[in-house]
N, C-alpha and C positions, 0 to 999 in steps of 0.2 A: 537681314534686311537688305530689300533689293537694291540696284543701284539706282532706280529712277526715285524710289521714296527718299534716299539720302540726298539727294540733290533737291527734292521738294523741302526737305527739312533745313538744309543749308539758305534754300530761297528766302524761307521763311523768316529765319534767323537774322540773315542781311535785310531785310525788310524792316524788322522790325529795329536794328540795333543800329545800322549804318546811319551816318548823319553825315552830311555835306560840311566840309570845312571851309569856311568864308575866306577867302582872301584878305589877308592883312591890308588895312588902308596904309600902314606904315611900311618903312623901309626896317629891315631886322634890326640895324643899327638902334632903332628909335625906339622899340620896345624891348630892346634887350635887358633884363634883369628888374622889369616893370613890377615883379611880386618879389624884390631882394631887397632888403636895407641896406645899399650899398653908400659909398663914401658920401656919394653926392647926394643922398638921402639923409647919412648922416650929418651932413654940413646943413640941410636946409631945417631939421628938427630937433638939432642938439644945440646946446648953447657951446659959444666957440671955444671957452676952455675945455669942457667935456669932451668935443671934437676932438681936439690937441692930443687929450690923453688917449684917447680911446686908438686914433693913430698910433700913438707910442705904444699901446698895448699889442696892436694887431703887428708892428712894425719889427718893434725890437723886445717884445716878450716882458713888458712892465707890468708890472702887477695891477690887479683892479680892484680899485678900494669900492665899499659898497655904498658910500655919497655917490663916486663916480655911478656904479650900479644903477643907483636908483635914478639920478637924472638919464640915463641912457634907456632904463626903462620907460619911465615917462615920454620920451621923445619916440619910441619902439610903437607904444600903445596910441599914441595919435595918429602916426601915420599908417598902424594896422586897422584902426578903427574907423580910418577916413576910405578905407577898401572893402568894409562890413566885416571884419575880426571881431570873433565873440569870444573866442577862445587861445588857449597858448600850450602848446608841449614841448618837453624833451624830445628831440629826434636823437636817436643813438641807434649803434648798431651791437647786437650782443652777439655773441658766439653762434646763431642761429644761421647766417649767410644772409639775413634779412635785415629790417631795421624796425624799430619800435617805438611805440608811444603813448602819451598816457594824456587826455585832453583834460584840461582844467578851463572852466569858464572866467572871465573879468569880472566876478561879480565877490562882493562882501557885503555884509550887512552895514548898514548906515547906521545905525543905534536908534534910529526912530522909528523902525517897523518896514523900513523899505531897503532896496538895494543899492550899492552904488558901482560903477565898474572900475575897479582895482586890480595894478599890475606892479609890483614891486622889484626892486634891484634884488630881492633877495629872492623871488620866484624866477626872476630871470635866470641868475647864475646857479640855482641849485633847484633839485628836486629828489623826490626818495621812491625810485621804484622797488619793487621785491625781489631784493635778489637773489632770494632761493628756488624764485620760478623762472629763473633762466638758466640755460647750462653754465654750470660753474664750476665742473669739476670734483667737487667736495669742498670747496672753500668755504661755501654757506650751505648750512642745513636748515631744513623747513621752520625749525626753531631760532635759528638765525637769519632773520631776513633782511636786517636793513642793507641797503645799498644807497650810492648815491649818484645822479646827475649831475655834470657840472658844465656851463657852457663854456662853448670853444669859441671866443672871440675871434679867433683867424679865419672860420668858416661864415658869413653872412648869415644872418635867420633870412626866412623867406616866407612866404603865404601860399596856403593852398586849398582852396575855399574858404572858410569860415574862423581856419586857426593859423596862428602865428608858430613856424616850425622852430625849434631853437636846438642847432646843432651842439651835441653834447659827447662827454666822454663817460662813460658808467663803470664806477669801482664798487669793492664790496666796503662793507664798515670797517674793515681790517687793513683797508688801503690797496688790496690788488685788483688788477684791472679784469674787468669782467666784458671787454667788448675789444674792438678792433681799432678804435680811434687812439685810446691813451698810448698802447706799446707804437703805434705809429707815430706818433707826435714825438715821442721819445727817440725813436729808430730818426727821425728826423732831423731832431736837436744834436743827436750824437755825429751824424753825418756832415751839419752844418758846422760842428767847432770844429772837426779832424780834416775835413779840407778845407776852412778856413787857415788853418794852422800852415798847412802845404802848401795852400796859395799864397802864402808871405814868401816864400822860396822864390817867388817868380814876380808878384805885385804885391808890393806892401800894402796899397791902397785898398785893399779888397777886405770888407767889412763884414760880409755875408754870403753864404752858399745855399742855395735853394735847390731842393730836388725837386725835378720836374717828371710829369708822368703824362702820357697821351694815351689812352685805350681804346680800343677797337673793337666795339661790339658787335658780335655776330648773333642771329638770331633767327627762329623759323617762325612763320606763320601758318596756321590751318584754319578751317573755317569751323566756329563755333558749333554749328551743329554736328559734325562729323567729331569732333572731339566729342561732344556730349555722350557718345555713342561707343567711346574707347573708356572702359575702365582703367586699364592700365596707364593711358595718358593723364586719366584726372587726379590718379594715386600718386604715381610715380614719375610724370613729367616723361617718361618716353614710353614707345610700344614696345612691348615683351613679346610680342609674337606679329607675325607678318611677312608676307613671302614681296620680295624685292620688285617691283615695276619692273615692265617688260622695257621701258625707258625711263633711266632716271638722269643721271648726269653725265652719261657715258659720250655723250655726242657735246659737252662743253659749250653749250649753246644758251646758258641761263647765265653763266658768269659775267658782271657787266652789260648784260642784255637789257633791252626796253623794259623800266618798270612796269609792270601791271598796275592798270589804272585804279583799282582799289586798293592796292597796295600804296599806289603814291598817293592817295587821299589819306590815307592813316598815315603815312612817314609826313605829309605835311602839316596834319594834325600833331602829331608827336613835335615835330620841329617848332614850332610857332609856342607850343606850351613849354618846351625846354629853354628855347631862347627867352620866355618870359621869366624864368624862374633862374637865370644866367648860366645857362649851360650852354657852351660855345661851341653848338653844334657846327661842323663843317662838311662832311663826305657821308653821302650816301650811294649805297647799288646795290646790284643782286649779287650774293655771293655764287659759288659753284655748286651747291644741290639746289635743289628744287625747291621752292618757297624759301629759302634762305635768303638773309639779306644782314646789311651790316650800316652802321651808323657809329662816325669816329668823330672826336671835338679836335677842337685846336687845343695844343698842348697847355697844359696848369701846373701850377704848383701841387704837390702829389696830395696833401692834406685835403684841397680843395676838390682835386680831382675825383679822388676815392667818395667823397661827397654826393659829388654828381654823378658819379656812376651808380652809386646804392639807389638815387634819387630817379634817375634817369629809368632803371629798372623797374621801378614800381609804375612808373608812369607808361611805360610801352605796356603791360601788362593792361593797365585800365584803360588806356586807351585803345588798345586794339578791341576791347569788347564791343565799345561803340561801334566800331567797322566791321560786326562780324566776325572775329577773327579771334584765335586765343594765340598767344605769345609764349613760345617755347624758347625757355633759356638753359634747359638741360644741355649738357655738352654731348650728347650723342642720341636724340629722340627716335633716329629712324638708323636700321642695321642696312649695312650695304652703298649708305651714302655717306658725305663727308659730316663729321659734326660740327660744333662750334665753339670757335676759344674766344679768347678775349685777351689779342696781343697786347702787352705791357711795355710801350715805348716808355724809356726811362732814360733820365740824362741827369747831370750837374749842371748847375752853372751860378755865376758869381752876381753881386749887383754890378758888374762892369762887362758879362760876357758869358759863353756859355764854355765850359772847362773841358768839354769832350768835344766841342768843333776844331775841325782840324782841315789842312794844315794852318798854321800861322803865318804871319810874314817875317816874323825875326826868328833866331835861334833860341831864344827864351821861349816863345810861343811854343814853338815846336818841341822844346825841352818838356814844358807843361803838359803840351797835349800827350806824348809819349807814356809820360810820368802818370796820368791817371788813366790812360788806356792800360797801362801794365797793371797798376794797384786795383783796376777793377776785375781784371782776369785772375788776380791775385785771389779777390774776396770768392768769386765764382768758385776758382780752384778750391781751397779751402771747404768751401763749404758745399759742394755740388751736390752733396747727398742732403742736406739741409735744403737746397734751393728746391730740388724735386718734392721734398716732403710738404711745402709751404705751397703747393700748388696741386699736389696730389688728394684725390678722392674716391668715393665710391662711384661718383657719377664721371669724372674726368679721367678716371683708368680705362672707359672703354672707349675714348678718344684718342689718348697719346699712343704713337708709335703705329697707326693704322693707315699709314702711306697717305695720309690728310694732315697730320699735326706731327710736332717734334718728338721725336722718341723717347721713353721714359731714361735717358741717360743725359745728363747736364755736360753740355759742351758749347764751346763758342767759336763762332765763324769772324772772321776779321776780313777777309779779301786780299788779293793775292800783294797788292802795294804794301799795306799794313804788314801782313804776313813777311816779305823781303824784309821792310824796315828793321822790324823786332829781329829776326834773323842775323841781320846785317850787325847790328847793335850787339848783339850775344857775341858773335866772335871779332868783333873789333877791340882794338886796345885804344883806338884816337879818343879824345875827348870834346869830338866835335861831331855834333848830330849832321848825318845825311839830310837834305832837302825832302819834304814831304810835299808833294804835288798836291795842286789843288784841282776842282774839275778841269776836264781839258773839252774841248771843240773836237766834233766828228762831224765833218762835211758828208752829206749825201748826195749821191749824183744824180738828184731828181730835181728838175727846175721848180721853183719858188719856197722849195722847203729849206728853211734857214738852218743856220749852222746849230746844232744839238750840243749842250754840254752835259758830258758824260760824268758820273761820280767815279769816284777813285776806288769803289769796291762794289761788287757784283752782288746780289743777295742770295741767301741759301734758304729756301725755305723748309730744309730738315733740319736746321739749328735750331734748338731750344734758344739760344743767348747769342743774337746774331749781331755785328756793329752794322751801323746802317749808316754811316756818314757822320751824324752829329749825335750819335743816342746809341743804347745798346736796345734791342727789340725782343724782350721775353715773350716768347712765342705758345709756349707751355702752359700759360695761365687759362683755366677754364671759363666757359660763357658766363655761368652763373653766381660764380666766384666771387667773394669781397675782394678787390687789388690790393687790398691793405696787408692782406695773410702775405703776398711775395714779396710787397713791398717794404715792410716790417724786415723781412730777410735779409734784400738787396743793400738796404740802407745802412743796415745795423753791421752787417759784414764789411761793406764798401768802408764804414767807419773803422773799425778793427785794421784794416788793412793799412789805411792811411794813418794811423796811430802807429802803427809796427813801422811803417816806411818813416814817418819823420824820427823815431826813437833812434833807428839806426843812422838816419843821415845825420843827426843831431850828433852822436856818438864820432862820427869821422871828422864833423866840423871841430869838435872841444879835441881832436888829435891835429889841427892845424892844417886839416886836407882843403881844397878849396871847395867853395860849394859846388860849382857846375862838375868838377869830377867826383864830389862826394854823392850826388845825386845820380849820376850815370853808374857809378859802381853798385850803387844799390838796386837801379833800374835793371842791371845786368843779371844780377843774382836772383831776381825776382822773373826775369824774363825766363830762365833757368829752371825755377821751380815752379813756374807755372805752365811749362811747356806743355802736359799733359792734358788741360782741359782746352788747348787751342787744335781744333780740327775743322778743316774747311772742305772735306769731302761729304760723300751721300751717308746721311744719319741712319738711312732704312737699311742699309747693306748689312749681311748677317758678317761682312769682315769687321765691321766696326763695332757690333758688340762682344768679339773677340778680343778684338783691339783695346776696345775700351775697358774689359778688366785687366789687360797686360797692364794697362797706365794706371790700374788703380781708382777708377772712377768707380762711382757706385752706379751698379747697373741691376739691383733688386726692383723687380716689378709688383710685388704684392703688397696692397697698398698699407694693409694693416704694418707690417713690417719697414716700410717706407718712413712710417711715421716716427721709428722707434731713433730716426737721424736728430730729432730736437732735444733728446736725451743723452746725446753723446757730450762727454766731456767739453769736446770743443766747441760746441754749440752753446751749451750752459756758460761755459766761460767766455765767449763772444760776448751773448746777452746781457750776463751779469757785470760785464767789465764796461760795456757801452750803455748800463743803466736803462735797459728795454725792457727786461725781465728779471726777474727773482727765480730761483730752482722751483720754487713753490707754484707759481705762476704757470711754469712751461709743464709740471707734470700734472697739474690740473687741465691745462688746454689738448694736452694728449690724451687724458681720460676721456676728453668730451668729443675728440676725433676718432676715437677707439669705437666708442657709444653711437657715433651718428654714423660712421660704418655700417656697425651691425643693425641698426634701426633700419637703415635705409635698404639693405639686403632683405632685413626681413621682411620689409612692407612688399619688396617685390614680389619673394617668395609668397607671401601670402596671396596677393591678387594674383598673379599667375596660376597659383595651384586652384581658386576661385576659377578663375575665366577657364583654364582646361578642363576641369571637372562640370561645371554648371554651364558653360556656351561651347567650347568645341567637342565635345565626347556627345553630348546629347544630339548635337546638329551633326555630328559624322554619324553615329548612330543610326538616325533617322533615315538619311540619305542612304547609308548601307541597306537599311529594311527596303525602302523604295526597289531597291537595284536587286534585291531578291525578290520580294515580290514581282518584279519583271521577270526574271530567271523562271521563277514558276508558271507565270501567263504565257513564256514563250515555249516552255516544254509541254504547254496543255495545246498549245496552236499547231506546232510543227511537231512532224517526227523526230524520233530522238537523236539521230543523226545529224539534222539540219539543227536541232534547237542545241547541240549541244558546239557545232560550228558557233552558232548565233550567239550563246551565252559564253563563251570563252574568254573576251573582254571585261563582261560583267563580272564573271565570277573571279577574275584576276583582281578588280577592283575591289570586290568585297573581301579577298584576301589581305591585298594592301592595306585596306583601310581597319582591318582587323589588327593586323601587325604595328599601325600606328597607334593605334586607340589603347593597345594593349602594352604598349612601351610608356605611353602617357601616362594612363593610370598606375601602373606599378612602378614608374619613377616619383611621381608626384609624390606616392605614399611614403618611397624613399625619402622626398625631401622634407617631409613631413617631418620623420623620425630624425633626419639627421638636424634639424631645427629645433627640436625638441631636445637632442642631448647635447648641441653647441649652448643652449638655453638654462641647462643645468650649469655651467660654468661659471664661477662667480668671478673669477680675475677679468677685467673687462679687456684687457689685450688678448688673451687666450682668448675668448670668446671672438672676438672678432676675426682672429685668425682661423678660428674654426668655420666661422661664416664664410670665410673667403677660401676655404680648401675645399667644403663639404658641400656647401649649399649654392653659391654662387656660380659653381660650374654647371650643374644641374639644371639651370634656368636656359642655358644656352642646348645643353644635350637634349632636351625636353622641347624646348622652342623648335630644333631642326624636323620634328615631328609631325607638330602643329603647322608650320610652312609647306610641309608637302601634301598635309590634308587640303587646303586652301586651295592647291594645285587641282584636286580632286573633287570635293563636294560642290554641288551645284551652287552657282552665284546668286542665285535667289533665296536661298536660306541660310548662306554663311551669316554669321551673325554680326561682324565687326567689318567698318569699311576699311577696304584695301589699300595700300601702298599707292596706287594709281588714282585712287581718289581723293587720298590724303595730301600727296605730293603736288597737287596740278591746282592753284586756284584759278576758281572761274567766275 
């Protein structure tokens, strides 16, 4: 396809799809949550006693009886029907990295030959999807189809189009979790209980600890017309071939640059709809790579934040098409430029303040701050391999460690001041904490510029788990991942660390040791224990790879082998003692992880082989034939000596094309054979390993020759849009 024709396709797609986004007549605060059944709407549509019961359910975890559910359903139905709603659905998060929904109409027989709108408490709190048709790791067979979705009142219902969307958990008939939300809520409950107990050493009035999450969603936009001509993008979400553009991100001119007008219209439309659905969008900007952007919200409670991120990813894809774009959430859609992550900013807060917020104004505040920092490090240290497994996937593996994202080794950056404090405590025998300084001022010798407040830590972009002031930023999470996978692990691991901490402190208190001395003694022990996880240097350096091995950190890079960390006895014990997973659930989830890895590489190999044999080689051969024809014509026109000289370059190109096409054809055949061999392996883990070791590497080796052909073959007949076209929005 010629360049001019490609742009005509894009132009037509834009004319048909793009729409203007009207400016809202209200301020965002006035239409925020317009389509969400918020507490304000609960107060309006529910009886007073039912409203109070629902607040108790949401805030304190009280049980929900069917009578109250019926009253809530009646109020919801009235509110929803005023918005034109005709259907409801249980909206859940199966182990597919996406969401699922089955819509049921608000209709029942009225007993008189007609229909009546009906929505009961039973419909609100429970539905029955087919549990065998979703990934279940062998928990459910085809003849054992029953599974249940159950309403999560902590995440408010919302309306999309004509449908009332009810956030739910999804479990099997035998009670095992088949989703992300159920274990996430268990992990959040575990850390709430463990952290509240530890908080009572410092603040006896604390009643609850909340896990907070602020995600930063990175994504690419490409023109829909060009997207439609790339089978690899359509099938896999990434370009399996394509030579890098002469200009990509090397000028650093896209990052925080002026947002292109078409993109700004998309962002505006997205933010309006997101705000109407209660997603508190805060930040938008150009990211480092061309056509790459970011959206980030205000921090929220983790369970709600995960729901909002899943909803937002769905909105992004739908709204992008209205503006003539396709939204790419793959972690590495283009080679040679930055991929996309989803930094998870995680923190803990009580009903009275943020536990990781430091420093405090009193010795008690400082001791609390250091305690929770150190126990976070203990959680990360004990389960560094498991944390890596929680964010590892066939797609994210392309991004990690690529000098654009953290390496596939989990470590934690603290910054000089906090590092010095921990070192002082480790080596000190005093029972008093040193002062932990807050932000300090920096005066610039520039007229009219005010004094700046400087944080007490810098930032380290190579650290997978960095402390950034009042939270830890888990930078290794992939852009299309469900945040819950990482949040389940970190909250459960933190709960385990705090339980262990309290057990040892209480043992000292039982011996009559002073409380402050007891806490400091255990903190010192843990500072020494978790020291290997603390690294403030360059995570990309080769020296760190070797140093990490010496420290005993998990340095495995093979995706299927990284998943093994879920089945380590330390992992199983942690999940079971915090009541997040049982062994059967963990084993089932690993089956799904290995199967998913295999299927993703398998699909890539299939479409890649098809493109090579049916797109690339025929076009390269056609161009080669044109060159051969030109050689013959030159020989007919010019004398032998002159024609030989004139044909030298073309003959060299003909030979080069032959070398590339021969390599491609032979190795595609070998890749197919390797796939067949791997497919005969029955064990899902061993099959995934075989795909990783024998199929995935061939995609890259063959791609090299395809990309070289792209530079040789006439642009007018090259069958695919090139990076220089895909990466720059017009």
